[in-house]
C-alpha positions in Angstrom: 42.2 62.0 114.1 42.6 64.9 115.7 45.8 63.7 117.7 47.7 62.7 114.2 47.1 66.2 112.4 48.4 67.8 115.6 52.1 65.4 115.5 51.5 66.6 111.6 51.6 70.2 112.4 54.0 69.8 115.0 56.7 68.5 112.8 55.5 71.0 110.0 56.3 74.1 112.7 59.6 72.2 113.3 60.7 72.3 109.9 59.9 75.9 109.6 61.4 77.1 112.4 64.9 75.0 111.3 64.3 76.5 107.9 64.1 79.8 109.3 67.4 79.2 111.6 69.1 77.4 109.0 68.5 80.5 106.4 69.8 82.5 109.0 72.6 81.1 109.9 73.5 80.5 106.6 73.0 84.1 105.7 75.4 84.8 108.8 78.0 82.6 107.8 78.2 84.1 104.2 78.1 87.9 105.6 80.7 87.1 108.0 82.9 85.0 105.0 82.3 88.7 102.9 83.3 90.6 105.9 86.6 88.4 106.5 87.8 88.6 103.0 91.3 89.3 103.0 93.1 90.7 100.2 97.0 90.5 99.0 98.5 93.9 98.4 102.2 94.5 97.7 103.9 97.9 97.4 107.6 99.4 97.2 109.5 101.2 99.8 110.9 104.5 100.1 108.6 106.6 98.4 108.6 109.1 100.8 106.0 110.4 102.5 103.0 107.8 100.2 105.5 104.5 101.0 107.5 103.7 103.0 107.8 100.8 105.9 109.6 102.8 108.2 107.0 105.5 108.0 103.7 106.2 110.5 101.4 104.3 109.5 104.0 102.5 106.4 103.3 105.9 104.7 100.6 108.7 103.6 98.9 106.6 100.8 99.1 103.1 102.5 96.9 104.5 105.2 94.7 105.7 102.4 94.3 102.4 100.9 94.0 100.2 104.1 91.1 102.4 105.2 89.4 102.7 101.9 89.5 98.8 101.5 88.1 99.1 105.4 84.8 101.0 104.6 84.1 98.0 102.7 84.4 95.3 105.1 88.0 94.4 103.6 91.6 93.8 105.2 94.7 93.2 103.5 97.9 91.4 104.2 100.8 94.1 102.5 104.1 93.1 101.3 107.3 95.1 100.3 108.8 94.5 97.5 111.7 96.0 95.4 109.4 98.1 92.6 109.3 95.8 89.6 109.2 92.8 91.1 105.7 93.8 92.8 105.1 95.0 89.9 105.2 91.7 87.9 103.6 90.2 90.4 100.5 92.4 90.4 100.4 91.8 86.6 100.5 87.9 87.3 98.0 87.7 89.6 100.1 87.1 92.4 98.8 90.2 94.2 95.1 91.4 93.9 96.5 94.9 93.4 99.7 97.1 94.3 99.9 100.9 94.4 100.6 103.7 94.1 101.3 104.0 90.2 100.7 106.7 87.8 99.2 106.4 84.1 100.7 105.4 81.6 99.8 103.8 78.1 102.0 100.4 78.7 100.3 100.3 82.3 96.9 100.8 80.9 96.5 97.9 79.0 98.0 95.3 81.6 96.1 96.9 84.1 92.8 98.3 85.5 93.4 101.6 87.8 91.0 102.9 90.7 89.9 107.1 91.4 92.9 108.9 92.1 94.1 108.3 95.6 96.7 112.0 95.3 96.3 114.0 93.0 100.3 115.3 93.3 100.8 119.0 92.1 104.7 119.7 93.1 104.8 123.9 93.6 107.7 126.1 94.7 107.2 127.8 98.0 109.5 130.3 98.8 109.1 133.7 100.4 107.3 136.2 99.5 110.3 139.2 99.6 112.0 136.2 97.7 110.4 134.5 95.5 111.8 131.7 93.2 110.8 129.9 90.1 112.1 127.0 89.0 112.2 128.9 85.7 114.5 131.4 86.2 117.9 129.0 87.1 120.2 131.9 87.8 118.4 133.0 90.7 118.7 129.4 92.3 122.0 129.1 92.7 123.2 128.5 96.2 120.0 128.2 97.2 118.9 126.5 100.6 116.5 123.9 99.9 114.1 122.3 102.9 113.3 119.2 102.4 112.0 116.9 104.5 114.2 114.0 106.1 113.2 110.4 104.1 111.5 112.2 101.2 112.7 111.7 97.4 113.1 114.6 95.7 111.6 114.8 92.1 114.1 113.9 89.4 114.5 117.2 88.2 115.3 118.8 91.6 117.3 116.1 92.3 119.7 117.1 89.4 119.8 120.1 91.0 121.2 118.9 94.1 123.3 116.5 92.6 124.8 120.2 90.2 125.2 121.6 93.5 122.8 124.5 92.2 120.9 123.4 95.1 121.8 122.7 98.8 119.9 120.6 101.0 118.9 120.5 104.5 116.4 118.4 105.9 114.5 118.5 108.9 111.5 115.5 110.3 109.2 117.3 108.5 106.9 120.1 106.1 105.8 122.1 109.3 109.1 122.9 110.2 110.3 124.5 106.5 107.8 126.5 106.8 109.5 128.1 110.0 112.4 127.6 108.6 112.0 129.9 105.5 110.3 132.4 107.8 113.6 132.5 110.6 115.7 133.0 106.7 117.6 129.8 107.5 116.3 128.2 104.0 115.1 129.8 100.8 112.2 127.2 99.6 110.7 123.9 100.1 108.9 121.9 97.6 105.9 120.1 98.0 102.0 119.2 96.6 100.1 122.0 96.7 97.7 120.7 99.6 100.4 119.8 102.3 102.5 122.8 101.4 99.3 125.0 102.3 98.8 122.8 104.8 101.9 123.0 106.5 102.1 126.8 106.3 98.6 126.6 107.9 100.2 124.2 111.2 102.8 126.3 110.8 100.4 129.5 111.7 102.6 131.4 109.0 100.3 134.1 107.0 100.0 132.6 103.7 100.8 136.4 101.9 104.3 135.7 104.2 104.5 132.6 101.1 105.5 132.5 97.0 104.6 129.7 95.4 105.2 129.1 91.6 103.2 130.4 89.7 102.7 126.4 87.7 103.5 123.2 89.5 106.4 121.6 87.3 105.4 118.6 87.5 101.8 117.1 88.2 100.2 113.7 88.2 97.4 111.4 90.0 98.3 108.0 91.6 95.8 104.9 91.5 95.4 101.6 93.3 95.8 99.1 89.8 94.7 95.4 89.5 95.6 93.3 86.8 93.4 93.2 84.3 94.6 88.9 84.6 92.7 89.1 87.9 89.3 87.4 87.3 87.6 89.6 89.9 89.3 93.1 88.8 86.9 95.1 88.1 85.3 94.3 91.2 88.1 95.5 93.4 88.6 98.1 91.8 84.5 99.2 91.8 85.4 98.3 96.0 88.1 100.0 96.5 86.1 103.3 94.8 83.4 102.8 96.7 85.5 102.7 100.2 87.6 105.7 98.6 84.1 107.5 98.3 82.9 106.8 101.6 86.5 108.1 103.1 86.6 111.5 101.5 82.6 111.8 102.9 83.4 111.5 106.5 86.0 113.7 106.3 88.9 111.1 107.1 90.8 111.3 103.8 91.7 114.8 104.3 92.9 114.2 107.8 95.2 111.2 106.8 96.6 113.9 104.2 96.6 116.3 106.9 98.5 114.3 109.8 101.5 114.3 106.8 102.5 117.6 107.3 103.0 117.4 111.1 
């Protein structure tokens, strides 16, 4: 009788142990599955400094997107497509997300938007003793614009270049533009407020030597977008936003942004 009870107890103990380790193994596999999830994203080329196959890290915002998702244990694949094709494929759900896009009423009907991955406000930077404002066209005629190689000028600036109002000089980086203005080899550069201010700092320039235009001539926010047709759209946006918030909290977001003025 005692021997039989011991056998039953041993069997129960073995089942408990097997059950415990089975549950632990299942839990581990589930965790690995979540950690190993890969999202398939699309973006477009030649949108410097934000995205570009030939840019360091494939662009400033490509790095931000990849790092934000990595904060949540999610890797990505990235396909480079013509902008319209990538947009349409993402809308159909062929891709989990695409970026970077500004808000519009038409897009909001078809996509969910992440928190802003960048707030772009374009300002004119010039010398304090010879400052330039975009609304004073006569003072801009013949000016030399410093705009880094590969960067795409805003439409309004490209029009002035095409009309011959401005002449363009293209060094490798924005930091060099700050130095060239001080040397009076160029007259102005155009940049987002944060990028421009960082360029002045890294160039070791005294901010009082420069004038930033009174107001931005263009301002918008850039986002990751997920099609409303995607069955997990809300979940993916929430996950990305958590990762972006964590990236900012530990200062990595600012480091990525500022590295692009070097």
